[in-house]
C-alpha positions in Angstrom: 8.8 26.9 22.2 5.6 25.1 20.6 5.4 22.2 17.6 7.0 23.8 14.8 5.3 22.4 11.5 8.0 21.4 8.2 6.5 20.8 5.4 8.7 19.0 2.8 7.8 19.1 -1.0 9.6 16.0 -2.7 11.1 15.8 -6.1 13.3 13.7 -7.7 16.8 15.6 -7.1 15.8 18.0 -4.5 13.7 18.9 -1.5 12.1 22.1 -0.8 11.5 22.6 3.1 9.1 25.4 4.3 8.0 25.9 8.2 6.1 29.6 9.4 8.6 30.5 12.1 6.8 33.5 13.7 4.8 35.3 10.6 7.6 34.7 8.2 8.3 31.7 6.1 11.1 30.6 6.3 12.4 28.3 3.2 15.5 25.7 2.4 15.9 24.0 -0.5 18.4 20.7 0.0 19.8 17.7 -2.8 17.4 14.9 -2.1 20.8 12.7 -1.0 21.1 10.8 2.3 24.7 13.1 3.0 22.6 16.4 2.3 19.4 15.9 4.0 21.2 14.2 7.3 22.9 17.6 7.7 20.1 19.4 7.4 17.7 17.8 9.8 21.2 18.1 12.1 21.1 21.8 11.8 17.5 21.9 12.4 17.8 20.0 15.5 20.1 22.2 17.2 17.6 24.9 17.1 16.4 26.1 20.8 13.5 24.7 22.0 12.0 23.5 18.9 9.9 20.3 18.7 9.8 19.5 15.1 7.1 17.8 13.1 7.8 17.0 9.4 4.6 16.5 7.1 5.5 14.8 3.8 3.5 13.9 1.0 4.4 10.3 -0.1 5.6 9.9 -3.2 7.7 6.6 -3.4 11.0 5.9 -3.6 11.8 9.9 -4.2 10.8 10.2 -0.4 12.2 7.1 0.7 15.4 8.6 1.8 13.9 11.9 3.7 11.4 9.3 5.6 13.9 7.2 6.9 15.9 10.4 7.9 13.1 12.0 9.8 12.4 8.2 11.5 16.4 8.0 12.5 16.8 11.6 13.7 13.5 11.6 16.0 11.4 14.1 13.9 7.8 13.3 14.3 7.0 12.3 11.1 3.5 12.2 9.4 3.2 11.0 5.6 0.2 12.6 3.4 -0.8 10.8 0.1 -1.5 12.8 -2.6 -5.3 13.0 -2.8 -4.9 14.6 0.8 -2.6 17.0 -0.1 -4.5 18.1 -3.7 -8.5 17.9 -1.9 -6.2 20.8 1.1 -5.4 23.1 -2.2 -8.3 23.1 -3.3 -9.6 23.9 0.2 -7.2 26.5 0.7 -8.2 27.8 -3.0 -4.6 27.5 -3.9 -3.8 29.0 -7.1 0.0 28.7 -6.6 1.4 26.6 -8.2 5.4 26.0 -7.6 8.1 24.1 -5.2 7.9 26.9 -2.5 4.2 27.2 -2.3 4.0 23.1 -2.4 6.5 23.2 0.4 4.7 25.2 2.4 0.8 23.4 1.4 1.8 20.2 4.1 2.9 22.6 6.7 -0.6 24.5 6.5 -2.2 21.4 6.6 -0.3 20.0 9.9 -1.2 23.3 11.7 -4.8 23.0 10.8 -4.8 19.1 11.7 -2.4 19.0 14.9 -4.9 16.9 17.3 -5.4 14.1 13.9 -1.9 13.4 12.8 -0.8 9.7 12.8 2.7 9.6 13.7 4.8 7.5 11.3 7.1 4.8 12.3 9.5 3.0 10.5 8.6 -0.6 10.1 11.6 -3.0 11.2 14.4 -4.2 9.1 12.6 -8.0 8.3 9.3 -6.3 7.2 11.5 -3.3 4.7 13.4 -6.7 3.2 10.2 -8.6 2.6 8.5 -5.4 1.0 11.4 -4.9 -1.1 11.3 -9.0 -2.0 7.5 -8.7 -3.0 7.7 -5.7 -5.0 10.7 -7.5 -7.6 8.6 -11.1 -7.4 5.7 -9.0 -8.2 8.0 -7.3 -11.1 9.3 -10.4 -12.2 6.3 -12.0 -12.7 4.6 -9.1 -14.9 8.0 -10.0 -16.8 7.2 -13.0 -17.5 4.0 -12.8 -18.6 4.9 -9.9 -21.4 7.4 -13.0 -22.2 4.8 -15.2 -22.4 2.5 -13.2 -24.5 5.2 -12.4 -27.1 6.2 -16.1 -27.1 2.6 -17.3 -27.9 2.3 -14.2 -30.6 5.4 -15.5 -32.8 4.2 -18.9 -32.0 1.2 -18.0 -34.6 3.7 -17.7 -37.1 4.1 -20.9 -39.6 6.9 -22.9 -38.7 8.7 -21.9 -41.8 8.4 -18.3 -40.2 10.1 -18.8 -37.5 13.0 -18.4 -36.4 15.0 -21.0 -33.6 17.4 -18.5 -32.3 14.5 -16.4 -31.3 12.3 -19.0 -30.0 15.4 -20.4 -27.3 15.7 -17.1 -26.5 11.6 -17.2 -25.3 12.4 -19.9 -23.7 15.5 -18.8 -21.7 13.8 -15.9 -20.9 11.1 -18.0 -19.5 13.4 -20.3 -17.8 15.1 -17.1 -16.1 12.4 -15.5 -14.6 11.4 -18.7 -13.1 14.5 -19.4 -11.8 14.4 -15.5 -10.3 11.2 -15.9 -8.7 12.0 -19.4 -7.2 15.2 -17.7 -5.5 13.1 -15.1 -4.1 10.2 -17.0 -3.3 13.1 -19.1 -1.0 14.3 -16.0 0.5 10.8 -14.8 1.8 10.0 -17.8 2.5 13.1 -18.2 5.4 13.4 -14.9 6.2 10.8 -14.8 8.9 12.5 -16.7 11.8 9.9 -19.7 13.1 9.7 -17.8 16.9 8.8 -14.7 15.2 4.9 -13.7 15.9 5.1 -12.5 12.0 4.7 -16.6 11.3 1.8 -17.5 13.4 0.2 -14.0 11.6 1.0 -16.1 8.7 -0.9 -19.0 10.1 -4.0 -17.1 11.1 -4.2 -15.5 8.0 -4.3 -18.8 5.7 -6.6 -20.1 8.1 -9.3 -18.2 6.2 -10.3 -20.3 3.3 -9.5 -18.3 0.2 -6.2 -16.9 1.3 -2.7 -18.6 0.1 0.8 -18.1 1.6 1.8 -15.6 -1.5 -1.3 -13.1 -0.7 -0.8 -13.6 3.3 2.9 -12.7 3.3 2.6 -10.2 1.0 -0.2 -8.6 3.4 1.4 -9.1 6.4 4.9 -7.0 4.5 2.6 -4.3 2.9 0.6 -3.6 6.4 3.2 -3.9 8.3 1.5 -6.8 10.6 -1.8 -5.6 10.4 -2.0 -4.5 13.9 -1.7 -0.6 13.5 -4.9 -0.5 11.8 -8.2 -0.3 14.5 -10.9 -1.7 12.5 -11.4 -4.1 9.6 -12.6 -1.2 7.6 -9.4 0.8 7.6 -8.1 -2.2 6.7 -10.2 -2.3 3.4 -9.7 1.3 3.0 -5.9 0.8 2.8 -6.4 -1.7 0.6 -8.6 0.3 -1.3 -11.7 -2.0 -1.0 -13.6 0.5 1.0 -16.9 0.8 -0.8 -17.6 4.4 -1.3 -21.0 6.7 -1.3 -22.2 10.4 -3.0 -25.2 11.8 -1.6 -26.7 14.3 -0.8 -30.6 15.6 -0.6 -32.5 14.3 -3.4 -30.3 15.7 -6.4 -26.9 15.0 -5.6 -26.6 10.6 -6.0 -24.2 8.7 -7.8 -23.4 5.1 -8.1 -21.1 4.1 -5.4 -17.7 2.5 -6.1 -14.8 1.3 -4.4 -12.0 3.5 -3.4 -9.1 2.8 -5.6 -7.1 5.1 -3.9 -5.4 2.4 -1.7 -3.1 -0.4 -2.2 -3.4 -1.9 -5.8 -1.3 -5.0 -5.3 -3.2 -5.9 -2.5 -6.5 -5.3 -4.1 -5.6 -7.2 -6.8 -4.7 -10.5 -4.7 -7.5 -10.2 -2.8 -9.8 -10.0 -6.3 -7.7 -13.1 -7.4 -8.7 -14.8 -4.2 -12.3 -14.1 -4.1 -11.9 -16.9 -7.4 -11.2 -19.4 -4.7 -13.3 -18.2 -1.9 -16.8 -18.2 -3.7 -16.4 -21.6 -4.3 -14.9 -23.0 -1.0 -15.4 -20.0 1.9 -19.3 -21.0 3.0 -20.0 -17.3 3.6 -18.2 -15.6 0.7 -20.2 -18.5 -1.5 -23.6 -17.3 0.2 -22.6 -13.8 0.0 -21.3 -13.7 -4.1 -25.0 -16.6 -4.8 -27.3 -13.8 -3.1 -25.8 -10.7 -5.2 -25.5 -12.2 -7.9 -29.1 -13.3 -7.3 -30.2 -9.7 -7.2 -28.6 -9.0 -10.4 -25.2 -7.7 -9.2 -22.8 -7.9 -11.7 -20.1 -10.6 -11.5 -17.1 -8.1 -10.7 -19.4 -6.2 -8.4 -20.0 -9.5 -6.4 -16.3 -10.5 -6.1 -15.5 -7.3 -5.2 -17.9 -7.6 -2.2 -16.1 -10.8 -1.4 -13.0 -9.7 -1.5 -13.6 -6.9 0.8 -15.2 -9.5 3.3 -11.8 -11.7 3.3 -10.6 -8.6 4.5 -12.8 -8.3 7.6 -12.4 -12.3 7.9 -8.7 -11.6 8.1 -8.4 -8.5 10.5 -10.9 -11.0 12.7 -8.6 -13.7 13.0 -5.8 -11.2 13.9 -7.4 -9.6 16.1 -8.7 -12.7 18.1 -5.8 -14.4 17.5 -8.2 -17.5 16.9 -8.1 -19.9 13.1 -10.8 -18.3 11.0 -13.5 -21.3 11.2 -15.3 -22.0 7.9 -18.6 -23.7 9.8 -19.4 -20.9 11.7 -21.4 -19.4 8.7 -23.3 -22.7 8.8 -24.1 -22.5 12.5 -25.4 -19.0 12.3 -27.8 -20.1 9.6 -29.4 -23.0 11.8 
């Protein structure tokens, strides 16, 4: 028996499974709970000669349990993003929208793209823990900034109108967030053992002028060490810094923009890093000045610099060589 493509539609409370066996679609509905998922996958594995390939649309935390269970049970697994799923549905002229149809769609996607299905592998426990800590750190940073904004707004009242209790609550909340961020950052810093190549990769990435330790840690955690990417362009696309183009003949030509379907957190981190890079990273500084001299907007020039930072980061990991800020200067003489 050849590969059987198992489409899985994910929702908060349940999972819809669909697979084509012969000419008949088989459907099952399972609670989105670890025990129910494990029991159902185990029953599928008892099918004689079946080689299961699960296709799941990545839906954040709701798909986490099925992704983990499939990987643990030895299923071949491919994750597709919502944009891929929506584009495939349009290509198939799908007009029916329900859970059964949504489960069939990824299975059909697998059947039509058998030779080009990347197999997903769970990151190791350290990288998973790092990702969770970084997400928590990012969320607390946002809450801290929101509190500071409210505190600033409250401070615009006259002294007679302000209440000391309210002011003390604001101060206590900010201090609490600071303590939590410090604790999380310490946990992140000591999570990686010194002998791990993860630490060496972080040193290589921070050798790129403009990239700090926090950004390097986030990049490594969210890209699973970068090494799965075959090119800097793939990495830029994952982050959402790859330029797009729409041009066909003489009638279709739209203004290019970056692909924002990538990782929002990394895109923001690299955009912020570009502010420092245009001052101290020689190649980035030259690129920024050339684009601004051509009349390009500041934001566009900074995004181009962020893209260049991605290429520099990828090069350090690929060649296992620290960044040389003088290299660009040598090439122009």
